[in-house]
C-alpha positions in Angstrom: -13.0 -1.7 4.9 -15.6 0.6 3.6 -18.0 2.0 6.2 -21.4 3.3 5.2 -23.4 5.7 7.2 -27.1 5.7 6.6 -28.8 9.2 7.4 -32.5 9.2 7.6 -34.1 12.4 6.3 -37.7 12.6 5.5 -38.1 8.9 5.3 -35.3 8.5 2.7 -31.9 6.8 3.2 -28.8 8.5 2.1 -25.6 6.3 2.1 -22.5 8.1 2.4 -19.3 6.3 2.1 -16.3 6.9 4.3 -12.8 5.7 3.3 -9.8 5.9 5.5 -7.9 7.4 2.6 -10.1 10.4 2.1 -9.2 13.7 3.6 -11.5 14.5 6.6 -12.4 17.9 5.1 -13.6 16.3 1.9 -15.8 13.9 3.8 -17.1 16.6 6.1 -18.0 18.9 3.1 -19.9 16.3 1.0 -22.3 14.7 3.4 -25.3 12.7 2.0 -25.3 12.7 -1.7 -28.3 10.6 -3.1 -31.3 8.5 -2.4 -31.1 4.8 -3.1 -33.2 1.8 -2.0 -30.4 -0.6 -2.1 -28.4 -1.1 1.1 -24.7 -0.7 -0.1 -23.5 -1.5 3.4 -24.3 -5.2 2.7 -23.3 -5.3 -0.9 -20.0 -3.4 -1.5 -17.0 -4.3 0.6 -13.3 -3.0 0.5 -10.7 -5.2 2.0 -7.0 -4.3 1.6 -5.9 -7.9 1.0 -8.5 -8.7 -1.5 -8.2 -7.7 -5.4 -5.7 -5.1 -4.4 -8.2 -3.1 -2.1 -10.8 -2.6 -4.9 -14.3 -2.4 -3.9 -15.8 -6.0 -4.2 -19.4 -7.4 -4.1 -20.2 -8.9 -1.0 -16.8 -10.0 0.0 -16.3 -12.0 -3.3 -13.5 -11.7 -5.7 -15.7 -9.8 -8.2 -15.0 -6.2 -8.2 -17.3 -3.2 -8.9 -15.0 -2.4 -11.9 -15.6 -5.8 -13.2 -19.4 -5.6 -13.4 -19.1 -1.9 -14.8 -16.8 -3.2 -17.5 -19.3 -6.0 -18.4 -22.2 -3.6 -18.4 -20.1 -1.1 -20.5 -19.2 -3.7 -23.1 -22.9 -4.3 -23.7 -23.7 -7.3 -21.5 -27.2 -7.1 -20.0 -27.9 -7.6 -16.3 -29.4 -11.0 -17.1 -26.3 -12.1 -19.0 -24.1 -11.1 -16.0 -26.4 -13.0 -13.7 -26.2 -16.0 -15.9 -22.4 -16.0 -16.1 -22.0 -15.3 -12.5 -24.9 -17.2 -10.6 -23.5 -16.1 -7.2 -24.3 -12.4 -8.1 -27.9 -11.0 -7.5 -29.8 -8.3 -9.3 -29.4 -6.0 -6.2 -25.6 -6.5 -6.4 -25.6 -5.0 -9.9 -27.9 -2.1 -8.7 -25.4 -1.6 -5.8 -22.5 -1.5 -8.3 -24.3 1.3 -10.2 -25.1 3.3 -7.1 -21.6 3.0 -5.8 -20.3 4.2 -9.2 -22.7 7.2 -9.2 -21.7 8.0 -5.6 -17.9 8.0 -6.6 -18.6 10.2 -9.6 -20.4 12.7 -7.5 -17.7 12.8 -5.0 -15.0 13.4 -7.6 -17.1 16.2 -9.2 -17.7 17.8 -5.7 -14.0 17.5 -4.9 -13.2 19.2 -8.3 -15.6 22.1 -7.6 -14.3 22.7 -4.1 
């Protein structure tokens, strides 16, 4: 399960993901990475028995990667929301924020 710490700094919330598989030194070195208005803690879940442990949206079987693939293929947010009525616009924003956070972590890890 993914755990999100919200650190309040100067009236901003910085979600920082913590995964059991990440080395403790990496987690300690990165700290808060970005400012976002979407609460990722409520939107993105990781469960070992669901979709192979991939990050999913609100416990559903729709993964972050599914939505990113739809966006990359040219689908608009409105088209995705029409095809998947159980999704909300904030879910797609959370997917984008999650992907940005993962990319920042990867780049920080490579730089270290």
